[in-house]
Biotite code that builds the C-alpha atoms (Angstrom):
import biotite.structure as struc

atoms = struc.array([
    struc.Atom([74.106, 144.386, 80.506], chain_id="A", res_id=1, res_name="MET", atom_name="CA", element="C"),
    struc.Atom([77.582, 145.591, 79.630], chain_id="A", res_id=2, res_name="THR", atom_name="CA", element="C"),
    struc.Atom([79.141, 148.878, 80.771], chain_id="A", res_id=3, res_name="GLY", atom_name="CA", element="C"),
    struc.Atom([78.767, 152.216, 79.028], chain_id="A", res_id=4, res_name="PHE", atom_name="CA", element="C"),
    struc.Atom([79.615, 152.064, 75.299], chain_id="A", res_id=5, res_name="ILE", atom_name="CA", element="C"),
    struc.Atom([80.269, 155.396, 73.566], chain_id="A", res_id=6, res_name="ASN", atom_name="CA", element="C"),
    struc.Atom([79.234, 154.353, 70.079], chain_id="A", res_id=7, res_name="ARG", atom_name="CA", element="C"),
    struc.Atom([76.053, 152.711, 71.358], chain_id="A", res_id=8, res_name="GLY", atom_name="CA", element="C"),
    struc.Atom([74.771, 149.226, 72.138], chain_id="A", res_id=9, res_name="LEU", atom_name="CA", element="C"),
    struc.Atom([73.962, 147.337, 68.953], chain_id="A", res_id=10, res_name="LEU", atom_name="CA", element="C"),
    struc.Atom([71.227, 144.776, 69.660], chain_id="A", res_id=11, res_name="ILE", atom_name="CA", element="C"),
    struc.Atom([70.006, 142.175, 67.182], chain_id="A", res_id=12, res_name="ASP", atom_name="CA", element="C"),
    struc.Atom([66.254, 141.996, 67.737], chain_id="A", res_id=13, res_name="GLY", atom_name="CA", element="C"),
    struc.Atom([65.837, 138.536, 66.185], chain_id="A", res_id=14, res_name="LYS", atom_name="CA", element="C"),
    struc.Atom([64.338, 136.012, 68.607], chain_id="A", res_id=15, res_name="GLY", atom_name="CA", element="C"),
    struc.Atom([63.681, 138.522, 71.424], chain_id="A", res_id=16, res_name="HIS", atom_name="CA", element="C"),
    struc.Atom([60.304, 139.054, 73.069], chain_id="A", res_id=17, res_name="LEU", atom_name="CA", element="C"),
    struc.Atom([58.884, 142.508, 72.368], chain_id="A", res_id=18, res_name="LEU", atom_name="CA", element="C"),
    struc.Atom([57.992, 143.635, 75.895], chain_id="A", res_id=19, res_name="GLY", atom_name="CA", element="C"),
    struc.Atom([61.018, 142.152, 77.639], chain_id="A", res_id=20, res_name="ARG", atom_name="CA", element="C"),
    struc.Atom([63.455, 143.699, 75.181], chain_id="A", res_id=21, res_name="LEU", atom_name="CA", element="C"),
    struc.Atom([61.690, 147.058, 75.418], chain_id="A", res_id=22, res_name="ALA", atom_name="CA", element="C"),
    struc.Atom([62.091, 147.132, 79.221], chain_id="A", res_id=23, res_name="THR", atom_name="CA", element="C"),
    struc.Atom([65.841, 146.486, 79.019], chain_id="A", res_id=24, res_name="VAL", atom_name="CA", element="C"),
    struc.Atom([66.278, 149.091, 76.278], chain_id="A", res_id=25, res_name="VAL", atom_name="CA", element="C"),
    struc.Atom([64.246, 151.685, 78.203], chain_id="A", res_id=26, res_name="ALA", atom_name="CA", element="C"),
    struc.Atom([66.409, 151.209, 81.297], chain_id="A", res_id=27, res_name="LYS", atom_name="CA", element="C"),
    struc.Atom([69.604, 151.667, 79.276], chain_id="A", res_id=28, res_name="GLN", atom_name="CA", element="C"),
    struc.Atom([68.235, 154.817, 77.637], chain_id="A", res_id=29, res_name="LEU", atom_name="CA", element="C"),
    struc.Atom([67.394, 156.384, 81.001], chain_id="A", res_id=30, res_name="LEU", atom_name="CA", element="C"),
    struc.Atom([70.987, 155.758, 82.079], chain_id="A", res_id=31, res_name="GLN", atom_name="CA", element="C"),
    struc.Atom([72.220, 157.730, 79.067], chain_id="A", res_id=32, res_name="GLY", atom_name="CA", element="C"),
    struc.Atom([73.282, 154.819, 76.881], chain_id="A", res_id=33, res_name="GLN", atom_name="CA", element="C"),
    struc.Atom([72.704, 155.047, 73.120], chain_id="A", res_id=34, res_name="ARG", atom_name="CA", element="C"),
    struc.Atom([70.921, 151.944, 71.801], chain_id="A", res_id=35, res_name="VAL", atom_name="CA", element="C"),
    struc.Atom([70.556, 150.718, 68.208], chain_id="A", res_id=36, res_name="ILE", atom_name="CA", element="C"),
    struc.Atom([68.136, 147.841, 67.568], chain_id="A", res_id=37, res_name="VAL", atom_name="CA", element="C"),
    struc.Atom([68.352, 146.092, 64.180], chain_id="A", res_id=38, res_name="VAL", atom_name="CA", element="C"),
    struc.Atom([66.181, 143.394, 62.547], chain_id="A", res_id=39, res_name="ARG", atom_name="CA", element="C"),
    struc.Atom([63.061, 144.609, 64.343], chain_id="A", res_id=40, res_name="CYS", atom_name="CA", element="C"),
    struc.Atom([60.920, 142.587, 61.908], chain_id="A", res_id=41, res_name="GLU", atom_name="CA", element="C"),
    struc.Atom([62.261, 139.396, 63.574], chain_id="A", res_id=42, res_name="GLU", atom_name="CA", element="C"),
    struc.Atom([61.144, 140.363, 67.090], chain_id="A", res_id=43, res_name="ILE", atom_name="CA", element="C"),
    struc.Atom([58.702, 137.877, 68.644], chain_id="A", res_id=44, res_name="ASN", atom_name="CA", element="C"),
    struc.Atom([55.405, 138.586, 70.379], chain_id="A", res_id=45, res_name="ILE", atom_name="CA", element="C"),
    struc.Atom([53.976, 136.020, 72.787], chain_id="A", res_id=46, res_name="SER", atom_name="CA", element="C"),
    struc.Atom([50.475, 134.851, 71.992], chain_id="A", res_id=47, res_name="GLY", atom_name="CA", element="C"),
    struc.Atom([48.745, 133.503, 68.897], chain_id="A", res_id=48, res_name="HIS", atom_name="CA", element="C"),
    struc.Atom([49.094, 135.585, 65.720], chain_id="A", res_id=49, res_name="PHE", atom_name="CA", element="C"),
    struc.Atom([45.334, 135.905, 65.221], chain_id="A", res_id=50, res_name="TYR", atom_name="CA", element="C"),
    struc.Atom([44.855, 137.187, 68.774], chain_id="A", res_id=51, res_name="ARG", atom_name="CA", element="C"),
    struc.Atom([47.619, 139.787, 68.366], chain_id="A", res_id=52, res_name="ASN", atom_name="CA", element="C"),
    struc.Atom([46.169, 140.879, 65.040], chain_id="A", res_id=53, res_name="LYS", atom_name="CA", element="C"),
    struc.Atom([42.723, 141.425, 66.590], chain_id="A", res_id=54, res_name="LEU", atom_name="CA", element="C"),
    struc.Atom([44.326, 143.533, 69.330], chain_id="A", res_id=55, res_name="LYS", atom_name="CA", element="C"),
    struc.Atom([46.134, 145.685, 66.770], chain_id="A", res_id=56, res_name="TYR", atom_name="CA", element="C"),
    struc.Atom([43.017, 146.090, 64.622], chain_id="A", res_id=57, res_name="LEU", atom_name="CA", element="C"),
    struc.Atom([41.192, 147.284, 67.742], chain_id="A", res_id=58, res_name="ALA", atom_name="CA", element="C"),
    struc.Atom([44.001, 149.808, 68.272], chain_id="A", res_id=59, res_name="PHE", atom_name="CA", element="C"),
    struc.Atom([43.590, 151.033, 64.679], chain_id="A", res_id=60, res_name="LEU", atom_name="CA", element="C"),
    struc.Atom([39.976, 151.949, 65.439], chain_id="A", res_id=61, res_name="ARG", atom_name="CA", element="C"),
    struc.Atom([41.003, 154.323, 68.239], chain_id="A", res_id=62, res_name="LYS", atom_name="CA", element="C"),
    struc.Atom([41.070, 157.887, 66.984], chain_id="A", res_id=63, res_name="ARG", atom_name="CA", element="C"),
    struc.Atom([40.022, 161.455, 67.741], chain_id="A", res_id=64, res_name="THR", atom_name="CA", element="C"),
    struc.Atom([36.383, 161.740, 66.655], chain_id="A", res_id=65, res_name="ASN", atom_name="CA", element="C"),
    struc.Atom([36.445, 165.432, 65.831], chain_id="A", res_id=66, res_name="THR", atom_name="CA", element="C"),
    struc.Atom([39.783, 165.384, 63.958], chain_id="A", res_id=67, res_name="LYS", atom_name="CA", element="C"),
    struc.Atom([41.573, 162.022, 63.466], chain_id="A", res_id=68, res_name="PRO", atom_name="CA", element="C"),
    struc.Atom([44.724, 163.853, 62.271], chain_id="A", res_id=69, res_name="ALA", atom_name="CA", element="C"),
    struc.Atom([45.329, 164.796, 65.925], chain_id="A", res_id=70, res_name="ARG", atom_name="CA", element="C"),
    struc.Atom([46.046, 161.178, 66.815], chain_id="A", res_id=71, res_name="GLY", atom_name="CA", element="C"),
    struc.Atom([46.613, 158.645, 68.100], chain_id="A", res_id=72, res_name="PRO", atom_name="CA", element="C"),
    struc.Atom([48.966, 157.803, 65.234], chain_id="A", res_id=73, res_name="PHE", atom_name="CA", element="C"),
    struc.Atom([48.972, 154.162, 64.173], chain_id="A", res_id=74, res_name="HIS", atom_name="CA", element="C"),
    struc.Atom([52.530, 153.177, 63.310], chain_id="A", res_id=75, res_name="LEU", atom_name="CA", element="C"),
    struc.Atom([52.807, 150.082, 61.153], chain_id="A", res_id=76, res_name="ARG", atom_name="CA", element="C"),
    struc.Atom([56.538, 149.477, 60.498], chain_id="A", res_id=77, res_name="ALA", atom_name="CA", element="C"),
    struc.Atom([58.137, 146.963, 62.940], chain_id="A", res_id=78, res_name="PRO", atom_name="CA", element="C"),
    struc.Atom([60.845, 149.451, 63.921], chain_id="A", res_id=79, res_name="SER", atom_name="CA", element="C"),
    struc.Atom([58.252, 152.110, 64.736], chain_id="A", res_id=80, res_name="ARG", atom_name="CA", element="C"),
    struc.Atom([56.045, 149.687, 66.689], chain_id="A", res_id=81, res_name="ILE", atom_name="CA", element="C"),
    struc.Atom([59.073, 148.750, 68.813], chain_id="A", res_id=82, res_name="PHE", atom_name="CA", element="C"),
    struc.Atom([59.966, 152.448, 69.182], chain_id="A", res_id=83, res_name="TRP", atom_name="CA", element="C"),
    struc.Atom([56.434, 153.200, 70.375], chain_id="A", res_id=84, res_name="ARG", atom_name="CA", element="C"),
    struc.Atom([56.589, 150.298, 72.850], chain_id="A", res_id=85, res_name="THR", atom_name="CA", element="C"),
    struc.Atom([59.783, 151.717, 74.366], chain_id="A", res_id=86, res_name="VAL", atom_name="CA", element="C"),
    struc.Atom([58.275, 155.217, 74.396], chain_id="A", res_id=87, res_name="ARG", atom_name="CA", element="C"),
    struc.Atom([55.443, 153.916, 76.571], chain_id="A", res_id=88, res_name="GLY", atom_name="CA", element="C"),
    struc.Atom([58.037, 152.848, 79.158], chain_id="A", res_id=89, res_name="MET", atom_name="CA", element="C"),
    struc.Atom([59.705, 156.277, 79.302], chain_id="A", res_id=90, res_name="LEU", atom_name="CA", element="C"),
    struc.Atom([58.541, 159.604, 80.763], chain_id="A", res_id=91, res_name="PRO", atom_name="CA", element="C"),
    struc.Atom([58.780, 161.000, 77.231], chain_id="A", res_id=92, res_name="HIS", atom_name="CA", element="C"),
    struc.Atom([56.883, 164.205, 78.021], chain_id="A", res_id=93, res_name="LYS", atom_name="CA", element="C"),
    struc.Atom([59.648, 165.385, 80.365], chain_id="A", res_id=94, res_name="THR", atom_name="CA", element="C"),
    struc.Atom([63.056, 166.675, 79.267], chain_id="A", res_id=95, res_name="LYS", atom_name="CA", element="C"),
    struc.Atom([64.793, 163.641, 80.735], chain_id="A", res_id=96, res_name="ARG", atom_name="CA", element="C"),
    struc.Atom([62.462, 161.194, 78.989], chain_id="A", res_id=97, res_name="GLY", atom_name="CA", element="C"),
    struc.Atom([62.608, 163.048, 75.663], chain_id="A", res_id=98, res_name="ALA", atom_name="CA", element="C"),
    struc.Atom([66.413, 163.046, 75.805], chain_id="A", res_id=99, res_name="LYS", atom_name="CA", element="C"),
    struc.Atom([66.420, 159.308, 76.581], chain_id="A", res_id=100, res_name="ALA", atom_name="CA", element="C"),
    struc.Atom([64.059, 158.558, 73.689], chain_id="A", res_id=101, res_name="LEU", atom_name="CA", element="C"),
    struc.Atom([66.280, 160.517, 71.281], chain_id="A", res_id=102, res_name="SER", atom_name="CA", element="C"),
    struc.Atom([69.097, 158.038, 72.028], chain_id="A", res_id=103, res_name="LEU", atom_name="CA", element="C"),
    struc.Atom([67.122, 155.148, 70.504], chain_id="A", res_id=104, res_name="LEU", atom_name="CA", element="C"),
    struc.Atom([67.448, 154.089, 66.852], chain_id="A", res_id=105, res_name="LYS", atom_name="CA", element="C"),
    struc.Atom([65.454, 151.188, 65.372], chain_id="A", res_id=106, res_name="CYS", atom_name="CA", element="C"),
    struc.Atom([65.788, 149.596, 61.940], chain_id="A", res_id=107, res_name="TYR", atom_name="CA", element="C"),
    struc.Atom([64.372, 146.812, 59.811], chain_id="A", res_id=108, res_name="GLU", atom_name="CA", element="C"),
    struc.Atom([67.182, 144.596, 58.562], chain_id="A", res_id=109, res_name="GLY", atom_name="CA", element="C"),
    struc.Atom([70.794, 145.598, 59.215], chain_id="A", res_id=110, res_name="ARG", atom_name="CA", element="C"),
    struc.Atom([71.626, 148.747, 57.234], chain_id="A", res_id=111, res_name="PRO", atom_name="CA", element="C"),
    struc.Atom([75.139, 150.116, 56.843], chain_id="A", res_id=112, res_name="SER", atom_name="CA", element="C"),
    struc.Atom([77.244, 150.713, 58.954], chain_id="A", res_id=113, res_name="PRO", atom_name="CA", element="C"),
    struc.Atom([75.650, 148.315, 61.433], chain_id="A", res_id=114, res_name="TYR", atom_name="CA", element="C"),
    struc.Atom([76.118, 145.324, 59.126], chain_id="A", res_id=115, res_name="ASP", atom_name="CA", element="C"),
    struc.Atom([79.876, 145.593, 59.808], chain_id="A", res_id=116, res_name="GLN", atom_name="CA", element="C"),
    struc.Atom([79.569, 145.603, 63.606], chain_id="A", res_id=117, res_name="ARG", atom_name="CA", element="C"),
    struc.Atom([79.056, 142.679, 65.941], chain_id="A", res_id=118, res_name="LYS", atom_name="CA", element="C"),
    struc.Atom([75.560, 142.794, 67.424], chain_id="A", res_id=119, res_name="ALA", atom_name="CA", element="C"),
    struc.Atom([74.702, 141.525, 70.893], chain_id="A", res_id=120, res_name="MET", atom_name="CA", element="C"),
    struc.Atom([71.691, 139.665, 72.287], chain_id="A", res_id=121, res_name="VAL", atom_name="CA", element="C"),
    struc.Atom([69.971, 139.950, 75.669], chain_id="A", res_id=122, res_name="VAL", atom_name="CA", element="C"),
    struc.Atom([69.589, 136.417, 77.118], chain_id="A", res_id=123, res_name="PRO", atom_name="CA", element="C"),
    struc.Atom([66.910, 137.508, 79.613], chain_id="A", res_id=124, res_name="SER", atom_name="CA", element="C"),
    struc.Atom([64.690, 138.546, 76.684], chain_id="A", res_id=125, res_name="CYS", atom_name="CA", element="C"),
    struc.Atom([65.126, 135.597, 74.324], chain_id="A", res_id=126, res_name="LEU", atom_name="CA", element="C"),
    struc.Atom([61.980, 133.664, 73.436], chain_id="A", res_id=127, res_name="ARG", atom_name="CA", element="C"),
    struc.Atom([63.783, 130.311, 73.542], chain_id="A", res_id=128, res_name="LEU", atom_name="CA", element="C"),
    struc.Atom([64.738, 130.943, 77.180], chain_id="A", res_id=129, res_name="ILE", atom_name="CA", element="C"),
    struc.Atom([61.754, 132.845, 78.560], chain_id="A", res_id=130, res_name="LYS", atom_name="CA", element="C"),
    struc.Atom([58.747, 131.394, 76.706], chain_id="A", res_id=131, res_name="LEU", atom_name="CA", element="C"),
    struc.Atom([57.562, 127.826, 77.290], chain_id="A", res_id=132, res_name="ALA", atom_name="CA", element="C"),
    struc.Atom([57.932, 125.596, 74.195], chain_id="A", res_id=133, res_name="PRO", atom_name="CA", element="C"),
    struc.Atom([54.203, 124.901, 74.016], chain_id="A", res_id=134, res_name="ASN", atom_name="CA", element="C"),
    struc.Atom([53.234, 128.604, 73.993], chain_id="A", res_id=135, res_name="ARG", atom_name="CA", element="C"),
    struc.Atom([52.113, 130.339, 70.820], chain_id="A", res_id=136, res_name="LYS", atom_name="CA", element="C"),
    struc.Atom([54.092, 133.258, 69.406], chain_id="A", res_id=137, res_name="HIS", atom_name="CA", element="C"),
    struc.Atom([54.267, 135.352, 66.234], chain_id="A", res_id=138, res_name="CYS", atom_name="CA", element="C"),
    struc.Atom([56.662, 137.642, 64.396], chain_id="A", res_id=139, res_name="LEU", atom_name="CA", element="C"),
    struc.Atom([56.343, 141.407, 64.562], chain_id="A", res_id=140, res_name="LEU", atom_name="CA", element="C"),
    struc.Atom([57.181, 141.614, 60.840], chain_id="A", res_id=141, res_name="GLY", atom_name="CA", element="C"),
    struc.Atom([54.237, 139.413, 59.887], chain_id="A", res_id=142, res_name="ARG", atom_name="CA", element="C"),
    struc.Atom([51.866, 141.405, 62.076], chain_id="A", res_id=143, res_name="LEU", atom_name="CA", element="C"),
    struc.Atom([53.074, 144.663, 60.536], chain_id="A", res_id=144, res_name="SER", atom_name="CA", element="C"),
    struc.Atom([52.620, 143.245, 57.038], chain_id="A", res_id=145, res_name="HIS", atom_name="CA", element="C"),
    struc.Atom([49.042, 142.234, 57.801], chain_id="A", res_id=146, res_name="GLU", atom_name="CA", element="C"),
    struc.Atom([48.091, 145.703, 59.093], chain_id="A", res_id=147, res_name="VAL", atom_name="CA", element="C"),
    struc.Atom([49.585, 147.787, 56.287], chain_id="A", res_id=148, res_name="GLY", atom_name="CA", element="C"),
    struc.Atom([53.417, 147.674, 56.257], chain_id="A", res_id=149, res_name="TRP", atom_name="CA", element="C"),
    struc.Atom([54.429, 147.478, 52.571], chain_id="A", res_id=150, res_name="LYS", atom_name="CA", element="C"),
    struc.Atom([58.147, 146.674, 52.687], chain_id="A", res_id=151, res_name="TYR", atom_name="CA", element="C"),
    struc.Atom([58.355, 143.100, 53.982], chain_id="A", res_id=152, res_name="GLN", atom_name="CA", element="C"),
    struc.Atom([59.488, 141.721, 50.608], chain_id="A", res_id=153, res_name="GLY", atom_name="CA", element="C"),
    struc.Atom([62.090, 144.449, 50.065], chain_id="A", res_id=154, res_name="ILE", atom_name="CA", element="C"),
    struc.Atom([63.609, 143.980, 53.519], chain_id="A", res_id=155, res_name="VAL", atom_name="CA", element="C"),
    struc.Atom([63.734, 140.213, 53.027], chain_id="A", res_id=156, res_name="LYS", atom_name="CA", element="C"),
    struc.Atom([65.503, 140.631, 49.673], chain_id="A", res_id=157, res_name="GLU", atom_name="CA", element="C"),
    struc.Atom([68.054, 143.060, 51.144], chain_id="A", res_id=158, res_name="LEU", atom_name="CA", element="C"),
    struc.Atom([68.726, 140.719, 54.066], chain_id="A", res_id=159, res_name="GLU", atom_name="CA", element="C"),
    struc.Atom([69.399, 137.808, 51.707], chain_id="A", res_id=160, res_name="GLU", atom_name="CA", element="C"),
    struc.Atom([71.904, 139.962, 49.795], chain_id="A", res_id=161, res_name="LYS", atom_name="CA", element="C"),
    struc.Atom([73.593, 141.033, 53.037], chain_id="A", res_id=162, res_name="ARG", atom_name="CA", element="C"),
    struc.Atom([73.932, 137.433, 54.252], chain_id="A", res_id=163, res_name="ILE", atom_name="CA", element="C"),
    struc.Atom([75.379, 136.416, 50.882], chain_id="A", res_id=164, res_name="LYS", atom_name="CA", element="C"),
    struc.Atom([77.952, 139.241, 51.051], chain_id="A", res_id=165, res_name="ARG", atom_name="CA", element="C"),
    struc.Atom([78.834, 138.202, 54.590], chain_id="A", res_id=166, res_name="GLY", atom_name="CA", element="C"),
    struc.Atom([79.530, 134.621, 53.544], chain_id="A", res_id=167, res_name="ARG", atom_name="CA", element="C"),
    struc.Atom([81.818, 135.785, 50.725], chain_id="A", res_id=168, res_name="VAL", atom_name="CA", element="C"),
    struc.Atom([83.649, 138.085, 53.132], chain_id="A", res_id=169, res_name="ARG", atom_name="CA", element="C"),
    struc.Atom([84.071, 135.233, 55.654], chain_id="A", res_id=170, res_name="THR", atom_name="CA", element="C"),
    struc.Atom([85.602, 132.995, 53.000], chain_id="A", res_id=171, res_name="GLU", atom_name="CA", element="C"),
    struc.Atom([87.990, 135.775, 51.975], chain_id="A", res_id=172, res_name="GLU", atom_name="CA", element="C"),
    struc.Atom([89.124, 136.237, 55.587], chain_id="A", res_id=173, res_name="ILE", atom_name="CA", element="C"),
    struc.Atom([89.658, 132.488, 56.008], chain_id="A", res_id=174, res_name="LYS", atom_name="CA", element="C"),
    struc.Atom([91.749, 132.352, 52.822], chain_id="A", res_id=175, res_name="ALA", atom_name="CA", element="C"),
    struc.Atom([93.809, 135.362, 53.956], chain_id="A", res_id=176, res_name="TRP", atom_name="CA", element="C"),
    struc.Atom([94.500, 133.773, 57.363], chain_id="A", res_id=177, res_name="ARG", atom_name="CA", element="C"),
    struc.Atom([95.540, 130.549, 55.657], chain_id="A", res_id=178, res_name="LYS", atom_name="CA", element="C"),
    struc.Atom([97.974, 132.410, 53.392], chain_id="A", res_id=179, res_name="ARG", atom_name="CA", element="C"),
    struc.Atom([99.341, 134.330, 56.373], chain_id="A", res_id=180, res_name="ARG", atom_name="CA", element="C"),
    struc.Atom([100.019, 131.152, 58.368], chain_id="A", res_id=181, res_name="GLN", atom_name="CA", element="C"),
    struc.Atom([101.728, 129.598, 55.347], chain_id="A", res_id=182, res_name="ALA", atom_name="CA", element="C"),
    struc.Atom([103.936, 132.672, 54.922], chain_id="A", res_id=183, res_name="ALA", atom_name="CA", element="C"),
    struc.Atom([104.911, 132.638, 58.621], chain_id="A", res_id=184, res_name="ILE", atom_name="CA", element="C"),
    struc.Atom([105.762, 128.938, 58.388], chain_id="A", res_id=185, res_name="LYS", atom_name="CA", element="C"),
    struc.Atom([107.971, 129.494, 55.319], chain_id="A", res_id=186, res_name="ARG", atom_name="CA", element="C"),
    struc.Atom([109.724, 132.415, 57.038], chain_id="A", res_id=187, res_name="ALA", atom_name="CA", element="C"),
    struc.Atom([110.482, 130.267, 60.118], chain_id="A", res_id=188, res_name="HIS", atom_name="CA", element="C"),
    struc.Atom([111.851, 127.498, 57.934], chain_id="A", res_id=189, res_name="GLU", atom_name="CA", element="C"),
    struc.Atom([114.085, 129.902, 56.002], chain_id="A", res_id=190, res_name="LYS", atom_name="CA", element="C"),
    struc.Atom([115.221, 132.311, 58.712], chain_id="A", res_id=191, res_name="TYR", atom_name="CA", element="C"),
    struc.Atom([114.575, 130.292, 61.896], chain_id="A", res_id=192, res_name="GLY", atom_name="CA", element="C"),
    struc.Atom([118.194, 129.822, 62.905], chain_id="A", res_id=193, res_name="LYS", atom_name="CA", element="C"),
    struc.Atom([119.088, 133.446, 62.192], chain_id="A", res_id=194, res_name="GLU", atom_name="CA", element="C"),
    struc.Atom([116.126, 134.724, 64.232], chain_id="A", res_id=195, res_name="MET", atom_name="CA", element="C"),
    struc.Atom([116.635, 132.391, 67.197], chain_id="A", res_id=196, res_name="GLU", atom_name="CA", element="C"),
    struc.Atom([119.311, 134.611, 68.744], chain_id="A", res_id=197, res_name="GLU", atom_name="CA", element="C"),
    struc.Atom([117.087, 137.701, 68.543], chain_id="A", res_id=198, res_name="TYR", atom_name="CA", element="C"),
    struc.Atom([114.075, 135.804, 69.916], chain_id="A", res_id=199, res_name="GLU", atom_name="CA", element="C"),
    struc.Atom([116.080, 134.620, 72.914], chain_id="A", res_id=200, res_name="ASN", atom_name="CA", element="C"),
    struc.Atom([117.107, 138.221, 73.587], chain_id="A", res_id=201, res_name="THR", atom_name="CA", element="C"),
    struc.Atom([113.476, 139.355, 73.442], chain_id="A", res_id=202, res_name="ILE", atom_name="CA", element="C"),
    struc.Atom([112.422, 136.535, 75.797], chain_id="A", res_id=203, res_name="ARG", atom_name="CA", element="C"),
    struc.Atom([115.113, 137.527, 78.269], chain_id="A", res_id=204, res_name="SER", atom_name="CA", element="C"),
    struc.Atom([113.344, 140.886, 78.694], chain_id="A", res_id=205, res_name="TYR", atom_name="CA", element="C"),
    struc.Atom([110.101, 139.088, 79.583], chain_id="A", res_id=206, res_name="GLY", atom_name="CA", element="C"),
    struc.Atom([108.261, 139.454, 76.260], chain_id="A", res_id=207, res_name="TYR", atom_name="CA", element="C"),
    struc.Atom([106.473, 136.579, 74.531], chain_id="A", res_id=208, res_name="ALA", atom_name="CA", element="C"),
    struc.Atom([107.502, 135.679, 71.007], chain_id="A", res_id=209, res_name="VAL", atom_name="CA", element="C"),
    struc.Atom([104.739, 134.323, 68.785], chain_id="A", res_id=210, res_name="VAL", atom_name="CA", element="C"),
])
């Protein structure tokens, strides 16, 4: 992983294995690093979908007999399932563990302002690298949807809008860079001889002239 980042590590959860990513995130949290995980609905779980669903349905049956409101609490959103997975890897009942857990933020999709930042991936946790091609896997978002998460369609719609906005923004940046290069070229053609003397002076002091 990279060094300490003040504004927090931004990790794109898409294509990562749930347990492997959780271990890396937990280690960073214990070292005091803020971590933001986006697109939790695209996290992968190894194993067949039906098998993972049976395991989660068995978890839903676990409760306090005398008063179920006491827990355990069955979180269904992908971001909260990932948060709970990381919590299980931290000593969250101590001050140190509670402080580490408070540094973690998880989201479905890529809400603002994280849609404007460049997200990173963790190669040691990617399914394409760490899971054999013939092994079954499923998406955390699909599992959540099957056990009661109600916002799969809304998140998908918002993600499509975000990707569309990103493409428009990319085209605008490309057009701006093209106009800038054209303007620089015209300036060199018009004022090249006049500027050559000044550029030579700047080069003589050891500076590069672009």
